[in-house]
N, C-alpha and C positions, 0 to 999 in steps of 0.2 A: 396808832403805830403804823408806818408806812413798809411796805413789802421791800425786801432788796432786789435791785436789778441786777443780772447777770450782764456784765461787761466782759468783752474778750480781751485777751491779754493785748498789750500794744503791739507787739511786734509780728502777731498771727491775725491776717485779715479774715474775718469770718464773714462767709455770705449766706450762712443758713443752709448749704447743700451740700453733700458729700463731697469729696474730692473726686473729679473725674479722670479716667484712666487715659492715656493716648492711644491714637490709633493701632500702634504696633504692638501695643501691650493687650488691647482688647482681642485683636487677629493673631498672635503669635503662632498658633496652631495651623492657620490657611498659609502663612508665612512659608514655614517650614514644608509643609505638603507640596505648595508649588514650586518651591526650589528642588525638591526630591525629584518630582515630575520632569521640570525643566532639565536637570544634571541628566537622568536617565533617557529623556527622550534626544538628547544632544548626543551621547554614546552612541543610542541605537542607530541616528542617522548617519553618523561617522563610520561605524561599524559596516553598515549597509553601504554607503560609497564607497568604502575600502572594496568590499565585496564586488559591487558593481564594476568598479576600475580594473580590477583584476581578471574578471571573468572578460570584459574588452579587450584587454592585452590578448587573450588565446585567440578570441573570435575575429579579432581584424588582423591578426598575424598573417603574412603573406603564404606561408606554407598551410594555413586552416583554408584559406581561399585556393589554393591549388587542389587541396585533398577535397574540398566541396566539387570543384570543377570536374575532377577525375571520378567521383563516384557517380556526378550527374550523368556523365558521359558512359558510365559501363550499362549496357543494355538490360542485365540481369537485375541491376537497382530499379530500371525505367519500367521494366516489366512488373515488380510490385509495387511500386509507391509511388510511380509515377514522376514526371520533372515539372515544373521545377522544384527545387529543395529548397525549403526556407529553414534556416540555421534556427534554433531555439535559444532561450536566453539563459539556460542553467550549462553553461562551458564549464567542464573540469578539465584540469591538466597541470603538468609542472612542467619547469623548463630549467635547464642546467647550462652550465658554462664551464669547460675543463680546457685548459692550453687553447683557447681560440676557437674550439670546436662546441657549438652550441646544440643541445639534445632537447628535443619538444616533444612530449607526449599528451594528447590532448582526446578527449572524450566530447564529441559535439552532436547534441541532440536535433534532427531534422525531421520535417514534415513535409511530404508530399500532397499530389491531389488524392491518392489511394490509400496511404497510409504512413507510417512514421517509423523511425529508425533511430540508430546512434551510427554517427563514424568516429572508430577509434582508429588513429595513428600515430606513428612514432616517426619522427624525422629527424636528421643531422644535418645541420648546416655549418659548413666551412667557410672562411675569408676566401674569396676567388675561384671557388669550386662551385658547382650547381647543387642544388638541394636535393639530398638521397633520402627517400622513404624508405623505411626497414620494414616498415608494414602498415597496410590500409585497409582496412575492414568496414563492412557496414553489416550492422546487426538489427534485423527487423524487429518491431517491437513485440510482444506477447508470443515469448518462446520462440520466434521464428529463425529462418537460417542465419549463419554466417555466410557472406560473399565476400571471399579474399580476391579484392579490386585488383591486387598487384598481380593476380594469376590473369593471365589471358583466358578471353571466353573463348570456348570450341566454337568451331563454325556451325552454322547450323546446317544440317545434310540439306543436298539438293534432293528434290523428287527422283528417284532413280527409277529407269524402266526396267522391268524386269527382263531378262534373256528370252529371245524369242517373243517378246511382246510386240504391243502395235508401234 
């Protein structure tokens, strides 16, 4: 008697090996992880770009450059932190326009050869009129003094000869 032979059905090819899965089904978890990392990375990059652009608006504004020049020219600031002052990158501020009048409030960190501090100022800008600083202060880091740059410095007293002296 002969043993029966197994014959595959005619519509299904039989190779003797299990069916292989495709690349996507074998790596589905890694595809999902890579997609999430890509989306989060793009989001963080866009947010960082927006913050950088906003800080550049304040840092490059003509009023900020004028404030930096005025603070550098103040002898009290020069004595404490030295000159030239280098602006930091973490600029904070807000800007608003009402009826054609632009108001700018900025906090600009700066570093000099002897120390560092923050320039705080408010300015009003109207078309056809000169820019008006409503406040301009330099705050020395580490709990230092607040220097009001808008108030003129007191003249340095000259050496006085006492009466009846040589």
